[in-house]
Structures are given as structure tokens and as C-alpha cells.
N, C-alpha and C positions, 0 to 999 in steps of 0.2 A: 504493500500499499504505500502511495506517495507520502513522503515524510515520516513514515514509520517502518522504514526498511529494517528487517531483522527482528523487529518486535514480535514476541509470541501473541497469540489471541488473549491470554490471560493479562499480559502487560497492557494491551490496547484497552481491554475493558477496565483495568484499573485506573488507567490515566483518564479515561472517558468519565468515570464515576467521580473521580477527584475534581475534575473540571465542573461537572454538573452540580456536586455538593457545594461548590463555591457560590452558586447562585440561590440555593435553597428552594428550588422550584419543583424538586422531584423527590419522592420517597422510594427507597430501595428495599424490597423485600426478598431476601435470598431463599426462596421457597418455590417449589414447583406449583404451577396452577393445574388443578385437577379437573375443573369443569367450569363452564360459563353458562349461566341460565338468565332468562329474562326476569327482571324484577317487577312486581305488580304496579309499582308506582312509576315505572320507567327506568331505563338504564339496564344495568346487569349486575348480578351477583357473581363473583368469582371465587370458587371454592379453592382453598389453598392446602397444600400438603401438610401443613401443621395443624389442621383442624379449624382454622379460622376462615372468615369469609370477608371479602372486600367488595364495596359497592362502586360502580363508576357509571357515569353517563355514557361513556364510549369505551370500547376496547379495540387495542391494536394488537393483532396477532403478529408476532415476529419470531416464531418458534424454530425457523430453519426446517430442514427435512432430514430424513435418516437414509444414509447410503446402505443398501442391502448387499453385503459382501458375499462372495461366492462360498458355498459350503464345501468342505472337503479339500480345498486347495492349500496343501502344506507350504508354509512359507509366506503366504500372502499377508498376514497380520504384520510380520516383520518387515516386510518391503513396502507396505502401503504408506503413502505420503513421502516416500523417499525415492524409491526406484520404480515403484508401481504408482503412477500419478494419474489423476483425473483430468487435468487441464494443462496444456502446454503453455498457456500464457501465465499460469501460476507457478509452475515448477519446472518449466522447460528450461530456463537458464541454468538451473542447477544440475540438468541432466544433458546439456549440450555435448555434442561431438561424441556420443555414445551410439551404439546400435539400438534401434527401437523396434518395437512391434506394437501395432495398433490392435487391440482386441475389440472386435465388432461382430455383430450379428446382423447387420444391414448392408446390403451390397453397395449402396451409394456411398455410405460412411466409410466402408472397407477400402472403396476406390480411392479415397483421399490420401491413403498412405503413399500414392505415387508421387506426391509433391506439395501437400498442404503442411508439411512439418520441415521443410527445407531450412527454416530459419535455426532449427535446433540440431537436425541430424540429416545426413546425406544418406543414410543406410536405415529405411524403414520398410517393414513388410506388415502384412495383415494376418492376424490369427482369427479364424471364424469357425463356428460351430458346424459340425457335419450336416450336409444337406441344406446349406443356406441358399436361398433363392438367387439364381444367377451367378452362382459361384464360378462356374467355368468361364463365363463372360468376364467376370471381375478378374480372375486370375490372368486372363489374356491381356486385359488393360494394364494391369500391374506389371506383368512381365515385359510388356512393350515399353514400359517407362523405367525398366531397371529394378523393379521391385519384385514382390512374389506374394502369393497367398497360401497359407498353411491351414487346411481343414482339420479339425479335431477338438477334443476337450483338454483343457489344462489340468494336470493332476498335481503338479508340484512345482515350486519355485526354489531353484537352488541359489543360495546366496551367502555372503559373508557379512553378518551383523546388519542385514537389510540392504546390502549392496548386491543387487541381482547380478548374475552372470549366465544362467542357463534356465531355459523353460522346458520342463518335462511333460510330454503329453500322456494321456491314458494308455496309448498304445506303445509306450516306451521311447518314442522319438524324442531326441534331445535337440533343442534349438538354442543356439548361442545368441542371446539377447541381454542387453545391460539395462534396458528401460522398457517398461510396458505402459502404454498409454491406454487406460482402462476406465471408461465411463460407466460407473455402476448404475444398476437400477435404483430408483429412490421411492420412498414411501413417506407419507405424512406422519407426523408424531401422533401418538394415541389421542391427545386432546383434540386435534384438528379433525381426526377421523371420527371421534365421538360427535363433534358438532355438525358433521354432515347429516347425522341422524336426528339429534335432538333439536337443533335450530334450523336445519334445511340449508346449511352452508354448501354452496355449489362448488363443485371442481370442474375444470375444463377438460378436454379430451386427453391431456397429458398428465391427468391426476393432480394438477396445480390448483390451488385456490383461485377461482374466478374473481378478478377485480377489475375495476375502471382504472384510468390513468392516474386517480388520486387515491388509490388503494381502497376505495369503497367496495364491500362486498354487497351481495343482494339483500343483506340484513341491515336495516337502518341502525346506525350507531356502531356497527361491527366493521372494522378495517383490518387489512392484512398487508404486510410488506416484507419484502426480502425473498429468499430462495424458495420459500413455501408457494410463491405465486408465479414462479417461472422455472422451466427446466433448463433452458439453454442460455440464460442471461444471468447466472449466478456469479457472485462475487461481493467482496466487502464494499467496494465503491458504489456498485449497483444498488446493493441492499440499502446503503446509507442514503442514496438518493431517492429511493422508493419511500423509505422512512420519513424523509424531509417532506416529500409530497403529501404523504398521509397525514403528517403533522399540521401542515398548512390547512388541509381540508378539515381537519377536526377543529382547528382553531376558529376558521371562519364559520363552520356549522353552528358553533355556540356563541358567536359574536353578534348575531343578527337579532 
């Protein structure tokens, strides 16, 4: 993040709260929100994990989402976030000039291994599940561009303290790769999933919370911002911008 290079998420949060505390405009409750229900007199009741309840005229959901990690892939957890990465713009620089593999189950996305990541690596192949649609066509496209496609299921990631060096497939094939670009499936946190039933919170075709440009959901007084509202435009700066837009909307909604 610009201006915060090298800072951990915990450090960024601590700095943000220290700055907010100086204005005395926000109260922080370090406890999980368990549920959000409508209040009879208007607004919402928010049930908290410590057994208490808070009331608010409006609620802004900024829960993020959950990455669904692959089951049974030995070594994945140790490499995740280091040499198994979700985004080239986020961790590509740290993995530059290494051999990459793009893990994909969509032929159009797999085909991007042919040149979309040249800024970080000149050696990128695609690894796709068996029987992927248009696999033969995609392989021809990649090979024509000096890349390749490998079909199969990943069984194990061989690494040294999270530094990947070999991908082992379920059929025993070994692929020398030092970085995997692996965009994992995602799901909403339990609170958001619950609200789709109890409040009728709508999700879009990608499973993201459906919102307008200012973060409004289809429920009056309920807003959402950040990664839970988008699948392909996730990131700290994008989330901060969405949060600011929602905050503006909330302010003006209650200043009329």
C-alpha cells in the first residue's frame, strides 16, 4: 500500500485506530458481530460475541471474505502468501524472475499464462484440472507462445520453509516451478450468509454482496464495502475507497 510499504496488516490497523482515537468520533469493540436484526423502533440490533447487543441506525458490513483453500494439498499452507500467491499485483514483485505456474479451471484464464505476467516472469505455464473445456485448444495457444498446459490434480507442493521448488501431481508427475499463481474460490463469512436468509440480503451472480456505487444494499440502512462486494477488484486501496463512498452516503442520508 502506498505510504505503508512493508507494514503488516496488524500494524496498519493499529495506526488507523490510533489516528481515529485522536478525534474521539468512533468507539471500537474488539468482538465478533454474530447477527444483525431489525429493531422495532427503526435501525438495527447487532448481537455481539460477548453476549451484549449494540443498536445503530445504519450498519456497514466490511467483513471481507473467506478464501477456500484446497483440501489435501500437502505444503499448501506453508507456501500460501509467499510462493503460492493470489495476485501478481500484490506479491508479484517478491516472486519476480522465477518460474511460475498459473492454476486455473477456465480456458480463457489459463490462456493468459502466455503473456499476461511478463512483467514478473518470462517462464509461465498453466496447470488445469483434467477435462477442462477447450483444453486442447488452450494448449495449442500456449505452446505457440512458448508456454504450455499441464492437466491434472495437484497433490503436493515441495518447498523449503515455504519456498516452493516442485509441484507434484496425483499421478506422480513432478513439475519444477517456484511460484504458483492460484486464485482460490471464496465464500462469504457466516454473518453475511446468515443475513441473506434473515434480512434478504442479496448476492450477485459471483456470490458477492450486491451494492450500488455508494455501498447501499437493497435493505434500507444496511451498507457493504470492500472485498465482500466484489470478486475481481479486491485490495486494500479499493476497499478503502469503497468504505469512503459508503461513509459519505451514510452521512448524507442522516443529514437531511
